[in-house]
N, C-alpha and C positions, 0 to 999 in steps of 0.2 A: 236811555231809559230813565236816568235820573231826572231829566227834564220833564218827563211825564209825570213822575211822582210829585216834583215841585209844582207843577201845574194843578194837580189834584188838591194838594195841600192849600195853595193859593185859592182855589175855587171855594173851598169850605171854610176860608179865613182861619186856618190852623195856626198860622204863624202869629197872627195877632193874639189868638187865644194863649198860645204858648207864652208870648211876651207878657201877657196879663198875669198869667200863673207864676211866672219867674219874678215879676215885680212884687207880687204878694208874698213870695217866700224870702226874698233878699233885700227888696226895697231900694235896689240901685240897678236900674236899667242897663247902665254901661257895663257893670260887672257881669250882669246876667247874659247879656248878649255876648260879650267876650268869650265867657266860658262855654256857651252854647255854640259858638262858631268854631271853637277849638275841639269841641267834641264831635261836631259834624265833619270837621277836617279829618278824623279817623277813617272816614268812609272814602276810599280812593275813587278817583273820577273827576274829571274837570268840571262837570256840570254841578258839583256839590257847591261850588262857589255861589251859585245863584240862590241856594237855600239861606246861605250866609248873608247874600245881598238883601233878601226880603226881610231878615231879622234886623239888619243895620238900618235899613230903610224905616222900619217901624219904630225902632228905638231912637234914631237920630231926628226924625221928623224934619222940620225946617231949620234946625240947628246947624247941619252941615250940608254943603252943595252935593250935587249927584256924584261929581268926580272925587269929591272927598270921601263920600259913602262907599264908592267903588273901591278906593284905596284901602280904607279901614277893612272892608269885608274880605279882600284878597289876602291881605296881610294876616288878619286873624286866622282865616281858613287854613293857612300854610304853616302856622307855627309847628303843629303836630308832624308835618312832613319832614322837618328837620331833625327830629329826636326820636320818633317812634319806630321801633324796629320791624314794623309791618310794611314800611315803605322801601322800595327799591334802592333809594339814594343812601339811605342809613345802612342798609345791608351791605351795599358795595363799598361805602366808605370804611365800615368796621372791618369788612373781609381783607380789604387791601392794606389797611394801616395795621392790622393785627391787634387792634383795641378791642377788648370784649364790650359787647353791646351793653351789659349791665353797668360798666364804669362810665361808658360814653353817656348813657341816659341820666345817671345821677348827676354828672357835671354839666348836663345841658338843662336840667330842671331850673336852677337859678337864672340861666340865660333865658328861658321861656318867660319867666316872671318879669325880667328886665326888659323883655320885648313889649310885653303888655304895658309896662310902665312908659315906654317910648311912645306907644299909640296914644295912650292917655295925654302925655305932654304935648304932643303934636295936635291931636284933633279931638279927643274924647272929653277933654277938660271943658269944651264948650257946650257940651250936652248936660242939662241940669241933672242933678242926682236924685232930686226928690220926685216922688210919684204920689198921685192921688191914693185915696183909700180904695181897696178892691172890693171891699164887702164880702170877702171870702176868708174863710179860716185856713190854716196853714194845711190841713187835711184836704180841704176842697181845692186848694191851689195844686196840691200834688196829683190830685184825681184829674184836673184840667189839663195839667202839663202831659201826664201819660195819655189821656185821650187825644190830646192834640198831636203828639209826636210819637205815638205807639209805633207807627209804620217806620219812621226813621230809626228809631231805637232798635226795632227788630232786625232791619237791614244791617246796620252797623255791627251788631252783636253776631249775627251769623256770619258776616264776611270776615270778622276778625277771628272768631272762634274756630271756624271751619275752613278758613282760607279759600273760600269759593269765589268764583269770578263776580265782580261787582255788578256787571250788566245782568247776569242771570238772576242774581239774588233780588236787585231791585225790580226786575221785570216781574217776578212772581209777587213781591210784596206790593207793587203798584196794582196788579190785578186783584189781590185780596182787598187792598184798600178801596179800590172802586166798588167791590161788592159790599163791604161793610158800609160805606158811605152812600150806598144806594144810587150811584151815578146812573143817569139816563144814558141811552145809546148815544145821543148827541153830544153829551158831556165827554163821554169816552172818545168819541170821534174826535172832538176839539183838543182833548189832552194828547192824542196821538199825533195829530198835526202839529200842534205846539212843540211837542217833544222832539220831533223829527224835522224841524225847520231847515230847509235847504242851505240857507244863508249861513247858518251856524255850523252846519256840517262841512261845507265848503271852506270856511274859515279855519276849522280844526284841521283839515286835511292839508291846506297850503301852509300853515304854520309848521307841521312836521315835515313837509317837504323842505321848506327853507332851512331848517335845522340840520337835516340830513346833507343837504348841498353844502352848507358850511363845514361840516365835518368831514365830508369827501374831499372838499377843496383844501384841506390841510391847514385851515386857519388856526385852529387850536394849538396845532404842533409848532408854529412859529412864535407863539407868545412869549415862551421863556427867553428867548434871544433878545427881546426888547426891554425886559426888566431885570435881568439877573444881574447886571453890573451897577444898579442904582446904589447911591451911597446912604443907604437906609438899613435899619436892622432887617435880619433874615425874615422874621415872621410878617414884617410890612411888605416885603417882596412877595411873599406867598399870598397875603391878603389881596394885593393888586392882581396877581395871576389868577387866583381863585375867582376874583370878581369879574374880570375879563372873560375867562374860560367859561364861567356860568352864563354870562351875558350872550356870548357867542353860540355856545353849543348845549347849554343845559347842565343841570346838576351832576348827573350820572357820568356824562362825558368829562366834566371838569375833575371829578373824582378819580376816574380811571387815569387821567393824564397827569395830575398834579399831586395826588397823595403820595406816590412813590418819591416824586422829587422833594416833597415837603419833609419826609422822614430821612432823606439823605442830606438835606440842608441842616435840619435840626433832629438829630438821632434820638434825643431824649425828650422829644415833644410830648409823647403820651397822649393821654385823653385830653388834656388841656388843649393842645394844639389841634386835634381833631374837633373838639367843640368850637374853636374859633373858626375853623375853616367852613364847617357846616353852618355856622351862623352867618358867615359872610355869603355863603352860597344860598341860603334861604333869602336873605335880603336881596342879593343880585338877581335872583331869578324872576323876582316880581316886575323888574323893569325890562326883561328880556323879550324881544319879539318872537322868540322861540317857545315862550311860555303862553300856552293857550289860555289859561284861566284869567290873565289880565284882559285878553280881547274879550272873553265871554262875559266878565263882569262889567266891562265898558259898554258892551252891547245890551246887557241888562239894564243899566241905568241910562241908556240913551246919550253916552258921552263918547268922544273919540279914544282910542287907545293912547295917544300922546297926552291928552288931557289927564287921564288916569295916571300915567307915568310921572307927569309933572308933580301930581299930589303925592306919589309914592317916593319921590326923590328926598324929602326931608326925613321920612321914616328910614329909607335905605341908609342915609349918612349917620343918623342917630344910632342905628342899630349896630353898624360897623364900628363907630366910635366905641359904643359900650362893650361890644364883643372885644376889641382891642384891650380896653381898660380892665375887663374881666380876665382876660389872658395874662396880662401883666400882673394883675394881682395874685392870681393862682401861682404863677411860676415865681413870684417874690415869696409867698407864704409857704409853699410846699417845696 
């Protein structure tokens, strides 16, 4: 259903309007798009990454290649998923570790900002900061922004506040949006056909099947035996384990398998250790063949999954390096 709503917004050029409004408000399209994608990331559902894809495409223009745009879009969209307690992975990790969600969230905020810095250093620095005059006042820009994205804002607020299923909320919002925008019967039909594309649905299904087969095959259970005797600090062993575990089986499975082990190896790790592991999990999941969003955004930009992964690798490496440095700094100071 999210794909249907995305198509509706695309049809009325709402993403372009929102981009112009944001540029009029803050005058930096890179920051505008980054914050907007993170906000959209609060709305759970794989297809939300295509919304971010549309915004990144408009912002980057010809300054980034399509595979680079795909990498930036999925990375930005998933930053909230590593720290916001409405996501299953965060709830599972905090529950298993015994770390309070509030404490974890506080220590993850600087890491979120550092992740934005990593994206800027690798890709977004190539996109010009300056934008032309919008010809609108700040008040007019706010109105244009709300008029462009009211449907998304409404869906996100309802989902978060009332904890309702994403598909149900988005279905209702998409129907209301079609009425407000005065869609013709043909436009509604096209939106439904686009939203329920058979190729995309089959790809999502096969990704979940592949992940379950890996878990059932016991791959994640044997990973510790390969890394536990490495002559490196314990936190680096956990970083490697968590990265491989997330690549193979996803973030929730990695949390269930390795967080108990992590606090056995480092009993006083506290929120700092959990922030490290969740940062590594976030970065690793973008490369995983079990992560459907990478496949979806690759298809959106017309590039292969492996082309996107290749562009994600520098972001992954820099994020893990920053996370390790952040953990070492916190443990040295506190």
